PyMOL CGO cylinders between C-alpha atoms (Angstrom):
from pymol import cmd
from pymol.cgo import CYLINDER

trace = [
    CYLINDER, -66.29, 7.32, -30.08, -64.87, 10.81, -30.33, 0.3, 1, 1, 1, 1, 1, 1,
    CYLINDER, -64.87, 10.81, -30.33, -65.74, 11.47, -26.69, 0.3, 1, 1, 1, 1, 1, 1,
    CYLINDER, -65.74, 11.47, -26.69, -63.99, 8.24, -25.64, 0.3, 1, 1, 1, 1, 1, 1,
    CYLINDER, -63.99, 8.24, -25.64, -60.86, 9.19, -27.56, 0.3, 1, 1, 1, 1, 1, 1,
    CYLINDER, -60.86, 9.19, -27.56, -60.84, 12.61, -25.92, 0.3, 1, 1, 1, 1, 1, 1,
    CYLINDER, -60.84, 12.61, -25.92, -61.06, 11.04, -22.44, 0.3, 1, 1, 1, 1, 1, 1,
    CYLINDER, -61.06, 11.04, -22.44, -58.19, 8.67, -23.22, 0.3, 1, 1, 1, 1, 1, 1,
    CYLINDER, -58.19, 8.67, -23.22, -56.13, 11.62, -24.47, 0.3, 1, 1, 1, 1, 1, 1,
    CYLINDER, -56.13, 11.62, -24.47, -56.79, 13.57, -21.29, 0.3, 1, 1, 1, 1, 1, 1,
    CYLINDER, -56.79, 13.57, -21.29, -55.86, 10.58, -19.13, 0.3, 1, 1, 1, 1, 1, 1,
    CYLINDER, -55.86, 10.58, -19.13, -52.61, 10.22, -21.09, 0.3, 1, 1, 1, 1, 1, 1,
    CYLINDER, -52.61, 10.22, -21.09, -51.73, 13.88, -20.60, 0.3, 1, 1, 1, 1, 1, 1,
    CYLINDER, -51.73, 13.88, -20.60, -52.47, 13.64, -16.89, 0.3, 1, 1, 1, 1, 1, 1,
    CYLINDER, -52.47, 13.64, -16.89, -50.33, 10.49, -16.58, 0.3, 1, 1, 1, 1, 1, 1,
    CYLINDER, -50.33, 10.49, -16.58, -47.39, 12.21, -18.27, 0.3, 1, 1, 1, 1, 1, 1,
    CYLINDER, -47.39, 12.21, -18.27, -47.78, 15.26, -16.04, 0.3, 1, 1, 1, 1, 1, 1,
    CYLINDER, -47.78, 15.26, -16.04, -47.85, 13.09, -12.91, 0.3, 1, 1, 1, 1, 1, 1,
    CYLINDER, -47.85, 13.09, -12.91, -44.73, 11.22, -14.10, 0.3, 1, 1, 1, 1, 1, 1,
    CYLINDER, -44.73, 11.22, -14.10, -42.89, 14.51, -14.68, 0.3, 1, 1, 1, 1, 1, 1,
    CYLINDER, -42.89, 14.51, -14.68, -43.89, 15.75, -11.22, 0.3, 1, 1, 1, 1, 1, 1,
    CYLINDER, -43.89, 15.75, -11.22, -42.72, 12.49, -9.57, 0.3, 1, 1, 1, 1, 1, 1,
    CYLINDER, -42.72, 12.49, -9.57, -39.37, 12.58, -11.38, 0.3, 1, 1, 1, 1, 1, 1,
    CYLINDER, -39.37, 12.58, -11.38, -38.87, 16.25, -10.47, 0.3, 1, 1, 1, 1, 1, 1,
    CYLINDER, -38.87, 16.25, -10.47, -39.77, 15.55, -6.81, 0.3, 1, 1, 1, 1, 1, 1,
    CYLINDER, -39.77, 15.55, -6.81, -37.34, 12.63, -6.61, 0.3, 1, 1, 1, 1, 1, 1,
    CYLINDER, -37.34, 12.63, -6.61, -34.49, 14.66, -8.10, 0.3, 1, 1, 1, 1, 1, 1,
    CYLINDER, -34.49, 14.66, -8.10, -35.20, 17.53, -5.73, 0.3, 1, 1, 1, 1, 1, 1,
    CYLINDER, -35.20, 17.53, -5.73, -35.22, 15.18, -2.76, 0.3, 1, 1, 1, 1, 1, 1,
    CYLINDER, -35.22, 15.18, -2.76, -31.95, 13.61, -3.88, 0.3, 1, 1, 1, 1, 1, 1,
    CYLINDER, -31.95, 13.61, -3.88, -30.32, 17.02, -4.32, 0.3, 1, 1, 1, 1, 1, 1,
    CYLINDER, -30.32, 17.02, -4.32, -31.58, 18.18, -0.92, 0.3, 1, 1, 1, 1, 1, 1,
    CYLINDER, -31.58, 18.18, -0.92, -30.31, 15.10, 0.94, 0.3, 1, 1, 1, 1, 1, 1,
    CYLINDER, -30.31, 15.10, 0.94, -26.94, 15.65, 2.62, 0.3, 1, 1, 1, 1, 1, 1,
    CYLINDER, -26.94, 15.65, 2.62, -23.94, 14.08, 0.87, 0.3, 1, 1, 1, 1, 1, 1,
    CYLINDER, -23.94, 14.08, 0.87, -22.26, 11.20, 2.64, 0.3, 1, 1, 1, 1, 1, 1,
    CYLINDER, -22.26, 11.20, 2.64, -19.21, 12.47, 4.54, 0.3, 1, 1, 1, 1, 1, 1,
    CYLINDER, -19.21, 12.47, 4.54, -15.85, 11.46, 3.09, 0.3, 1, 1, 1, 1, 1, 1,
    CYLINDER, -15.85, 11.46, 3.09, -13.90, 9.05, 5.25, 0.3, 1, 1, 1, 1, 1, 1,
    CYLINDER, -13.90, 9.05, 5.25, -10.60, 10.61, 6.28, 0.3, 1, 1, 1, 1, 1, 1,
    CYLINDER, -10.60, 10.61, 6.28, -7.69, 8.18, 5.98, 0.3, 1, 1, 1, 1, 1, 1,
    CYLINDER, -7.69, 8.18, 5.98, -4.84, 8.65, 8.45, 0.3, 1, 1, 1, 1, 1, 1,
    CYLINDER, -4.84, 8.65, 8.45, -1.22, 8.68, 7.22, 0.3, 1, 1, 1, 1, 1, 1,
    CYLINDER, -1.22, 8.68, 7.22, -0.70, 5.27, 8.86, 0.3, 1, 1, 1, 1, 1, 1,
    CYLINDER, -0.70, 5.27, 8.86, -3.69, 3.69, 7.12, 0.3, 1, 1, 1, 1, 1, 1,
    CYLINDER, -3.69, 3.69, 7.12, -2.72, 5.34, 3.83, 0.3, 1, 1, 1, 1, 1, 1,
    CYLINDER, -2.72, 5.34, 3.83, 0.62, 3.53, 3.98, 0.3, 1, 1, 1, 1, 1, 1,
    CYLINDER, 0.62, 3.53, 3.98, -0.86, 0.21, 5.08, 0.3, 1, 1, 1, 1, 1, 1,
    CYLINDER, -0.86, 0.21, 5.08, -3.48, 0.29, 2.33, 0.3, 1, 1, 1, 1, 1, 1,
    CYLINDER, -3.48, 0.29, 2.33, -0.81, 0.30, -0.38, 0.3, 1, 1, 1, 1, 1, 1,
    CYLINDER, -0.81, 0.30, -0.38, 0.04, -3.11, -1.83, 0.3, 1, 1, 1, 1, 1, 1,
    CYLINDER, 0.04, -3.11, -1.83, 3.83, -3.02, -1.78, 0.3, 1, 1, 1, 1, 1, 1,
    CYLINDER, 3.83, -3.02, -1.78, 4.04, -6.61, -3.04, 0.3, 1, 1, 1, 1, 1, 1,
    CYLINDER, 4.04, -6.61, -3.04, 2.24, -5.74, -6.28, 0.3, 1, 1, 1, 1, 1, 1,
    CYLINDER, 2.24, -5.74, -6.28, 3.57, -2.21, -6.69, 0.3, 1, 1, 1, 1, 1, 1,
    CYLINDER, 3.57, -2.21, -6.69, 7.02, -1.98, -5.10, 0.3, 1, 1, 1, 1, 1, 1,
    CYLINDER, 7.02, -1.98, -5.10, 8.53, 1.52, -5.49, 0.3, 1, 1, 1, 1, 1, 1,
    CYLINDER, 8.53, 1.52, -5.49, 10.31, 1.48, -8.88, 0.3, 1, 1, 1, 1, 1, 1,
    CYLINDER, 10.31, 1.48, -8.88, 13.29, 3.80, -8.22, 0.3, 1, 1, 1, 1, 1, 1,
    CYLINDER, 13.29, 3.80, -8.22, 15.75, 4.49, -5.38, 0.3, 1, 1, 1, 1, 1, 1,
    CYLINDER, 15.75, 4.49, -5.38, 14.10, 7.87, -4.86, 0.3, 1, 1, 1, 1, 1, 1,
    CYLINDER, 14.10, 7.87, -4.86, 10.60, 6.35, -4.59, 0.3, 1, 1, 1, 1, 1, 1,
    CYLINDER, 10.60, 6.35, -4.59, 11.89, 3.70, -2.15, 0.3, 1, 1, 1, 1, 1, 1,
    CYLINDER, 11.89, 3.70, -2.15, 13.38, 6.42, 0.05, 0.3, 1, 1, 1, 1, 1, 1,
    CYLINDER, 13.38, 6.42, 0.05, 10.20, 8.52, -0.14, 0.3, 1, 1, 1, 1, 1, 1,
    CYLINDER, 10.20, 8.52, -0.14, 8.07, 5.56, 0.99, 0.3, 1, 1, 1, 1, 1, 1,
    CYLINDER, 8.07, 5.56, 0.99, 10.58, 4.66, 3.71, 0.3, 1, 1, 1, 1, 1, 1,
    CYLINDER, 10.58, 4.66, 3.71, 10.59, 8.28, 4.91, 0.3, 1, 1, 1, 1, 1, 1,
    CYLINDER, 10.59, 8.28, 4.91, 6.78, 8.41, 5.04, 0.3, 1, 1, 1, 1, 1, 1,
    CYLINDER, 6.78, 8.41, 5.04, 6.89, 5.39, 7.34, 0.3, 1, 1, 1, 1, 1, 1,
    CYLINDER, 6.89, 5.39, 7.34, 9.62, 7.03, 9.44, 0.3, 1, 1, 1, 1, 1, 1,
    CYLINDER, 9.62, 7.03, 9.44, 7.47, 10.13, 9.92, 0.3, 1, 1, 1, 1, 1, 1,
    CYLINDER, 7.47, 10.13, 9.92, 4.59, 7.94, 11.11, 0.3, 1, 1, 1, 1, 1, 1,
    CYLINDER, 4.59, 7.94, 11.11, 6.81, 6.13, 13.62, 0.3, 1, 1, 1, 1, 1, 1,
    CYLINDER, 6.81, 6.13, 13.62, 7.75, 9.39, 15.32, 0.3, 1, 1, 1, 1, 1, 1,
    CYLINDER, 7.75, 9.39, 15.32, 4.77, 11.60, 14.58, 0.3, 1, 1, 1, 1, 1, 1,
    CYLINDER, 4.77, 11.60, 14.58, 1.59, 9.52, 14.87, 0.3, 1, 1, 1, 1, 1, 1,
    CYLINDER, 1.59, 9.52, 14.87, -0.23, 7.95, 17.80, 0.3, 1, 1, 1, 1, 1, 1,
    CYLINDER, -0.23, 7.95, 17.80, -0.81, 4.32, 16.89, 0.3, 1, 1, 1, 1, 1, 1,
    CYLINDER, -0.81, 4.32, 16.89, -1.53, 0.93, 18.31, 0.3, 1, 1, 1, 1, 1, 1,
    CYLINDER, -1.53, 0.93, 18.31, 1.14, -1.68, 18.86, 0.3, 1, 1, 1, 1, 1, 1,
    CYLINDER, 1.14, -1.68, 18.86, -0.40, -3.67, 16.01, 0.3, 1, 1, 1, 1, 1, 1,
    CYLINDER, -0.40, -3.67, 16.01, -0.03, -0.80, 13.54, 0.3, 1, 1, 1, 1, 1, 1,
    CYLINDER, -0.03, -0.80, 13.54, 3.50, -0.12, 14.74, 0.3, 1, 1, 1, 1, 1, 1,
    CYLINDER, 3.50, -0.12, 14.74, 4.45, -3.70, 13.97, 0.3, 1, 1, 1, 1, 1, 1,
    CYLINDER, 4.45, -3.70, 13.97, 2.71, -3.56, 10.58, 0.3, 1, 1, 1, 1, 1, 1,
    CYLINDER, 2.71, -3.56, 10.58, 4.60, -0.41, 9.65, 0.3, 1, 1, 1, 1, 1, 1,
    CYLINDER, 4.60, -0.41, 9.65, 7.83, -1.99, 10.85, 0.3, 1, 1, 1, 1, 1, 1,
    CYLINDER, 7.83, -1.99, 10.85, 7.18, -4.94, 8.56, 0.3, 1, 1, 1, 1, 1, 1,
    CYLINDER, 7.18, -4.94, 8.56, 6.74, -2.54, 5.63, 0.3, 1, 1, 1, 1, 1, 1,
    CYLINDER, 6.74, -2.54, 5.63, 10.03, -0.75, 6.28, 0.3, 1, 1, 1, 1, 1, 1,
    CYLINDER, 10.03, -0.75, 6.28, 11.83, -4.06, 6.88, 0.3, 1, 1, 1, 1, 1, 1,
    CYLINDER, 11.83, -4.06, 6.88, 10.71, -5.31, 3.44, 0.3, 1, 1, 1, 1, 1, 1,
    CYLINDER, 10.71, -5.31, 3.44, 12.80, -2.51, 1.92, 0.3, 1, 1, 1, 1, 1, 1,
    CYLINDER, 12.80, -2.51, 1.92, 15.99, -3.71, 3.62, 0.3, 1, 1, 1, 1, 1, 1,
    CYLINDER, 15.99, -3.71, 3.62, 18.65, -5.61, 1.70, 0.3, 1, 1, 1, 1, 1, 1,
    CYLINDER, 18.65, -5.61, 1.70, 19.11, -9.28, 2.64, 0.3, 1, 1, 1, 1, 1, 1,
    CYLINDER, 19.11, -9.28, 2.64, 22.59, -8.61, 4.05, 0.3, 1, 1, 1, 1, 1, 1,
    CYLINDER, 22.59, -8.61, 4.05, 21.23, -5.85, 6.26, 0.3, 1, 1, 1, 1, 1, 1,
    CYLINDER, 21.23, -5.85, 6.26, 18.51, -8.22, 7.49, 0.3, 1, 1, 1, 1, 1, 1,
    CYLINDER, 18.51, -8.22, 7.49, 21.14, -10.82, 8.36, 0.3, 1, 1, 1, 1, 1, 1,
    CYLINDER, 21.14, -10.82, 8.36, 22.90, -8.29, 10.57, 0.3, 1, 1, 1, 1, 1, 1,
    CYLINDER, 22.90, -8.29, 10.57, 19.62, -7.03, 12.04, 0.3, 1, 1, 1, 1, 1, 1,
    CYLINDER, 19.62, -7.03, 12.04, 16.94, -9.72, 12.49, 0.3, 1, 1, 1, 1, 1, 1,
    CYLINDER, 16.94, -9.72, 12.49, 13.37, -8.45, 12.63, 0.3, 1, 1, 1, 1, 1, 1,
    CYLINDER, 13.37, -8.45, 12.63, 12.97, -9.11, 16.38, 0.3, 1, 1, 1, 1, 1, 1,
    CYLINDER, 12.97, -9.11, 16.38, 16.05, -7.00, 17.09, 0.3, 1, 1, 1, 1, 1, 1,
    CYLINDER, 16.05, -7.00, 17.09, 14.95, -4.35, 14.63, 0.3, 1, 1, 1, 1, 1, 1,
    CYLINDER, 14.95, -4.35, 14.63, 11.50, -3.84, 16.17, 0.3, 1, 1, 1, 1, 1, 1,
    CYLINDER, 11.50, -3.84, 16.17, 12.90, -3.94, 19.71, 0.3, 1, 1, 1, 1, 1, 1,
    CYLINDER, 12.90, -3.94, 19.71, 15.36, -1.14, 18.91, 0.3, 1, 1, 1, 1, 1, 1,
    CYLINDER, 15.36, -1.14, 18.91, 12.66, 0.77, 17.04, 0.3, 1, 1, 1, 1, 1, 1,
    CYLINDER, 12.66, 0.77, 17.04, 10.23, 0.66, 19.98, 0.3, 1, 1, 1, 1, 1, 1,
    CYLINDER, 10.23, 0.66, 19.98, 12.91, 1.92, 22.36, 0.3, 1, 1, 1, 1, 1, 1,
    CYLINDER, 12.91, 1.92, 22.36, 13.77, 4.79, 20.04, 0.3, 1, 1, 1, 1, 1, 1,
    CYLINDER, 13.77, 4.79, 20.04, 10.10, 5.73, 19.55, 0.3, 1, 1, 1, 1, 1, 1,
    CYLINDER, 10.10, 5.73, 19.55, 9.61, 5.79, 23.33, 0.3, 1, 1, 1, 1, 1, 1,
    CYLINDER, 9.61, 5.79, 23.33, 12.74, 7.93, 23.69, 0.3, 1, 1, 1, 1, 1, 1,
    CYLINDER, 12.74, 7.93, 23.69, 11.40, 10.45, 21.16, 0.3, 1, 1, 1, 1, 1, 1,
    CYLINDER, 11.40, 10.45, 21.16, 8.01, 10.50, 22.88, 0.3, 1, 1, 1, 1, 1, 1,
    CYLINDER, 8.01, 10.50, 22.88, 9.54, 11.11, 26.31, 0.3, 1, 1, 1, 1, 1, 1,
    CYLINDER, 9.54, 11.11, 26.31, 11.45, 14.08, 24.87, 0.3, 1, 1, 1, 1, 1, 1,
    CYLINDER, 11.45, 14.08, 24.87, 8.36, 15.25, 22.92, 0.3, 1, 1, 1, 1, 1, 1,
    CYLINDER, 8.36, 15.25, 22.92, 10.25, 15.08, 19.63, 0.3, 1, 1, 1, 1, 1, 1,
    CYLINDER, 10.25, 15.08, 19.63, 8.39, 14.38, 16.39, 0.3, 1, 1, 1, 1, 1, 1,
    CYLINDER, 8.39, 14.38, 16.39, 9.66, 13.91, 12.84, 0.3, 1, 1, 1, 1, 1, 1,
    CYLINDER, 9.66, 13.91, 12.84, 7.51, 16.55, 11.18, 0.3, 1, 1, 1, 1, 1, 1,
    CYLINDER, 7.51, 16.55, 11.18, 8.79, 16.33, 7.60, 0.3, 1, 1, 1, 1, 1, 1,
    CYLINDER, 8.79, 16.33, 7.60, 11.41, 15.14, 5.16, 0.3, 1, 1, 1, 1, 1, 1,
    CYLINDER, 11.41, 15.14, 5.16, 12.95, 15.78, 1.76, 0.3, 1, 1, 1, 1, 1, 1,
    CYLINDER, 12.95, 15.78, 1.76, 14.95, 13.47, -0.47, 0.3, 1, 1, 1, 1, 1, 1,
    CYLINDER, 14.95, 13.47, -0.47, 17.59, 13.88, -3.16, 0.3, 1, 1, 1, 1, 1, 1,
    CYLINDER, 17.59, 13.88, -3.16, 16.38, 15.26, -6.47, 0.3, 1, 1, 1, 1, 1, 1,
    CYLINDER, 16.38, 15.26, -6.47, 16.40, 12.60, -9.19, 0.3, 1, 1, 1, 1, 1, 1,
    CYLINDER, 16.40, 12.60, -9.19, 19.43, 14.20, -10.85, 0.3, 1, 1, 1, 1, 1, 1,
    CYLINDER, 19.43, 14.20, -10.85, 21.44, 13.83, -7.62, 0.3, 1, 1, 1, 1, 1, 1,
    CYLINDER, 21.44, 13.83, -7.62, 20.92, 10.08, -7.20, 0.3, 1, 1, 1, 1, 1, 1,
    CYLINDER, 20.92, 10.08, -7.20, 24.38, 8.57, -7.78, 0.3, 1, 1, 1, 1, 1, 1,
    CYLINDER, 24.38, 8.57, -7.78, 24.31, 5.15, -9.46, 0.3, 1, 1, 1, 1, 1, 1,
    CYLINDER, 24.31, 5.15, -9.46, 27.31, 2.88, -9.85, 0.3, 1, 1, 1, 1, 1, 1,
    CYLINDER, 27.31, 2.88, -9.85, 28.29, -0.78, -10.39, 0.3, 1, 1, 1, 1, 1, 1,
    CYLINDER, 28.29, -0.78, -10.39, 30.40, -2.80, -7.99, 0.3, 1, 1, 1, 1, 1, 1,
    CYLINDER, 30.40, -2.80, -7.99, 30.85, -6.52, -7.25, 0.3, 1, 1, 1, 1, 1, 1,
    CYLINDER, 30.85, -6.52, -7.25, 28.39, -7.39, -9.99, 0.3, 1, 1, 1, 1, 1, 1,
    CYLINDER, 28.39, -7.39, -9.99, 25.57, -5.32, -8.47, 0.3, 1, 1, 1, 1, 1, 1,
    CYLINDER, 25.57, -5.32, -8.47, 23.96, -2.00, -9.33, 0.3, 1, 1, 1, 1, 1, 1,
    CYLINDER, 23.96, -2.00, -9.33, 24.06, 0.48, -6.47, 0.3, 1, 1, 1, 1, 1, 1,
    CYLINDER, 24.06, 0.48, -6.47, 22.61, 3.89, -5.70, 0.3, 1, 1, 1, 1, 1, 1,
    CYLINDER, 22.61, 3.89, -5.70, 23.58, 6.59, -3.24, 0.3, 1, 1, 1, 1, 1, 1,
    CYLINDER, 23.58, 6.59, -3.24, 21.11, 9.29, -2.22, 0.3, 1, 1, 1, 1, 1, 1,
    CYLINDER, 21.11, 9.29, -2.22, 20.24, 11.51, 0.69, 0.3, 1, 1, 1, 1, 1, 1,
    CYLINDER, 20.24, 11.51, 0.69, 17.35, 12.42, 2.96, 0.3, 1, 1, 1, 1, 1, 1,
    CYLINDER, 17.35, 12.42, 2.96, 16.89, 15.32, 5.34, 0.3, 1, 1, 1, 1, 1, 1,
    CYLINDER, 16.89, 15.32, 5.34, 14.51, 14.84, 8.25, 0.3, 1, 1, 1, 1, 1, 1,
    CYLINDER, 14.51, 14.84, 8.25, 12.95, 17.77, 10.11, 0.3, 1, 1, 1, 1, 1, 1,
    CYLINDER, 12.95, 17.77, 10.11, 12.56, 17.20, 13.84, 0.3, 1, 1, 1, 1, 1, 1,
    CYLINDER, 12.56, 17.20, 13.84, 10.40, 19.37, 16.04, 0.3, 1, 1, 1, 1, 1, 1,
    CYLINDER, 10.40, 19.37, 16.04, 10.60, 19.65, 19.81, 0.3, 1, 1, 1, 1, 1, 1,
    CYLINDER, 10.60, 19.65, 19.81, 8.02, 22.14, 21.01, 0.3, 1, 1, 1, 1, 1, 1,
    CYLINDER, 8.02, 22.14, 21.01, 8.69, 25.26, 18.92, 0.3, 1, 1, 1, 1, 1, 1,
    CYLINDER, 8.69, 25.26, 18.92, 12.30, 24.33, 18.17, 0.3, 1, 1, 1, 1, 1, 1,
    CYLINDER, 12.30, 24.33, 18.17, 13.34, 22.67, 14.90, 0.3, 1, 1, 1, 1, 1, 1,
    CYLINDER, 13.34, 22.67, 14.90, 16.34, 20.47, 14.18, 0.3, 1, 1, 1, 1, 1, 1,
    CYLINDER, 16.34, 20.47, 14.18, 17.49, 18.81, 10.97, 0.3, 1, 1, 1, 1, 1, 1,
    CYLINDER, 17.49, 18.81, 10.97, 19.30, 15.54, 10.45, 0.3, 1, 1, 1, 1, 1, 1,
    CYLINDER, 19.30, 15.54, 10.45, 20.87, 14.50, 7.14, 0.3, 1, 1, 1, 1, 1, 1,
    CYLINDER, 20.87, 14.50, 7.14, 21.35, 10.85, 6.23, 0.3, 1, 1, 1, 1, 1, 1,
    CYLINDER, 21.35, 10.85, 6.23, 22.99, 9.12, 3.28, 0.3, 1, 1, 1, 1, 1, 1,
    CYLINDER, 22.99, 9.12, 3.28, 21.39, 5.88, 2.04, 0.3, 1, 1, 1, 1, 1, 1,
    CYLINDER, 21.39, 5.88, 2.04, 23.09, 3.16, 0.03, 0.3, 1, 1, 1, 1, 1, 1,
    CYLINDER, 23.09, 3.16, 0.03, 20.78, 0.90, -1.97, 0.3, 1, 1, 1, 1, 1, 1,
    CYLINDER, 20.78, 0.90, -1.97, 21.39, -2.23, -4.00, 0.3, 1, 1, 1, 1, 1, 1,
    CYLINDER, 21.39, -2.23, -4.00, 19.21, -3.68, -6.73, 0.3, 1, 1, 1, 1, 1, 1,
    CYLINDER, 19.21, -3.68, -6.73, 18.21, -7.29, -5.98, 0.3, 1, 1, 1, 1, 1, 1,
    CYLINDER, 18.21, -7.29, -5.98, 17.57, -10.18, -8.37, 0.3, 1, 1, 1, 1, 1, 1,
    CYLINDER, 17.57, -10.18, -8.37, 13.93, -9.09, -8.78, 0.3, 1, 1, 1, 1, 1, 1,
    CYLINDER, 13.93, -9.09, -8.78, 14.99, -5.62, -9.88, 0.3, 1, 1, 1, 1, 1, 1,
    CYLINDER, 14.99, -5.62, -9.88, 13.89, -4.02, -6.59, 0.3, 1, 1, 1, 1, 1, 1,
    CYLINDER, 13.89, -4.02, -6.59, 16.02, -1.39, -4.91, 0.3, 1, 1, 1, 1, 1, 1,
    CYLINDER, 16.02, -1.39, -4.91, 16.73, -2.36, -1.30, 0.3, 1, 1, 1, 1, 1, 1,
    CYLINDER, 16.73, -2.36, -1.30, 18.33, -0.33, 1.48, 0.3, 1, 1, 1, 1, 1, 1,
    CYLINDER, 18.33, -0.33, 1.48, 21.81, -1.73, 2.11, 0.3, 1, 1, 1, 1, 1, 1,
    CYLINDER, 21.81, -1.73, 2.11, 22.78, 0.77, 4.79, 0.3, 1, 1, 1, 1, 1, 1,
    CYLINDER, 22.78, 0.77, 4.79, 22.50, 4.36, 6.00, 0.3, 1, 1, 1, 1, 1, 1,
    CYLINDER, 22.50, 4.36, 6.00, 24.37, 6.78, 8.21, 0.3, 1, 1, 1, 1, 1, 1,
    CYLINDER, 24.37, 6.78, 8.21, 24.58, 10.45, 9.09, 0.3, 1, 1, 1, 1, 1, 1,
    CYLINDER, 24.58, 10.45, 9.09, 25.80, 12.47, 6.11, 0.3, 1, 1, 1, 1, 1, 1,
    CYLINDER, 25.80, 12.47, 6.11, 28.28, 15.32, 5.99, 0.3, 1, 1, 1, 1, 1, 1,
    CYLINDER, 28.28, 15.32, 5.99, 26.45, 18.51, 5.02, 0.3, 1, 1, 1, 1, 1, 1,
    CYLINDER, 26.45, 18.51, 5.02, 28.92, 19.38, 2.27, 0.3, 1, 1, 1, 1, 1, 1,
    CYLINDER, 28.92, 19.38, 2.27, 28.11, 16.08, 0.54, 0.3, 1, 1, 1, 1, 1, 1,
    CYLINDER, 28.11, 16.08, 0.54, 24.43, 16.86, 0.21, 0.3, 1, 1, 1, 1, 1, 1,
    CYLINDER, 24.43, 16.86, 0.21, 23.12, 17.55, -3.27, 0.3, 1, 1, 1, 1, 1, 1,
    CYLINDER, 23.12, 17.55, -3.27, 19.93, 19.34, -4.25, 0.3, 1, 1, 1, 1, 1, 1,
    CYLINDER, 19.93, 19.34, -4.25, 16.96, 18.16, -2.22, 0.3, 1, 1, 1, 1, 1, 1,
    CYLINDER, 16.96, 18.16, -2.22, 13.48, 17.56, -3.58, 0.3, 1, 1, 1, 1, 1, 1,
    CYLINDER, 13.48, 17.56, -3.58, 11.12, 19.63, -1.46, 0.3, 1, 1, 1, 1, 1, 1,
    CYLINDER, 11.12, 19.63, -1.46, 7.95, 18.31, -3.09, 0.3, 1, 1, 1, 1, 1, 1,
    CYLINDER, 7.95, 18.31, -3.09, 7.86, 15.39, -0.68, 0.3, 1, 1, 1, 1, 1, 1,
    CYLINDER, 7.86, 15.39, -0.68, 8.22, 17.48, 2.45, 0.3, 1, 1, 1, 1, 1, 1,
    CYLINDER, 8.22, 17.48, 2.45, 5.49, 16.86, 5.01, 0.3, 1, 1, 1, 1, 1, 1,
    CYLINDER, 5.49, 16.86, 5.01, 4.17, 19.92, 6.77, 0.3, 1, 1, 1, 1, 1, 1,
    CYLINDER, 4.17, 19.92, 6.77, 3.18, 20.21, 10.44, 0.3, 1, 1, 1, 1, 1, 1,
]
cmd.load_cgo(trace, "trace")
């Protein structure tokens, strides 16, 4: 009886030892196996993956930042016609209804494609941007609407030469509380306030 108990005890110890060895071997194998490479998301796909319907940019500054990211992609990224049209749809969503009336989508994308081709032929890319600091966003009320005025500076690169263009944007808050781009034009340099460099895109 005692001998039988001893044998059972030995078997149990051996079983535990084997289990420990197996677990150790599996952990070692897992640690030694190469990690799965991270999938790199392009700037275009990063924009298209965002759900703008569910999470529309909440402030005039955030609207302009998102719009400027799209602008950089238009003039700085190689893309398919399909992605160009998808990006155009995203930027068009941020336009005020009155601006859309004056610039139907078909006309908008036609002009956009011509401008993109013009930039490409001249080897010009939009390599970065900065927008007004939050403190320099001017808000006001007029005609029963809330408005905002803010600025963006775009950095253009042609070969090793750099150029800068400053634009002023006027936005209007719609009935859903979303800030929409009502219009934009080249800004006078003396009108520019402090710019937020944290959004600048590097080459």
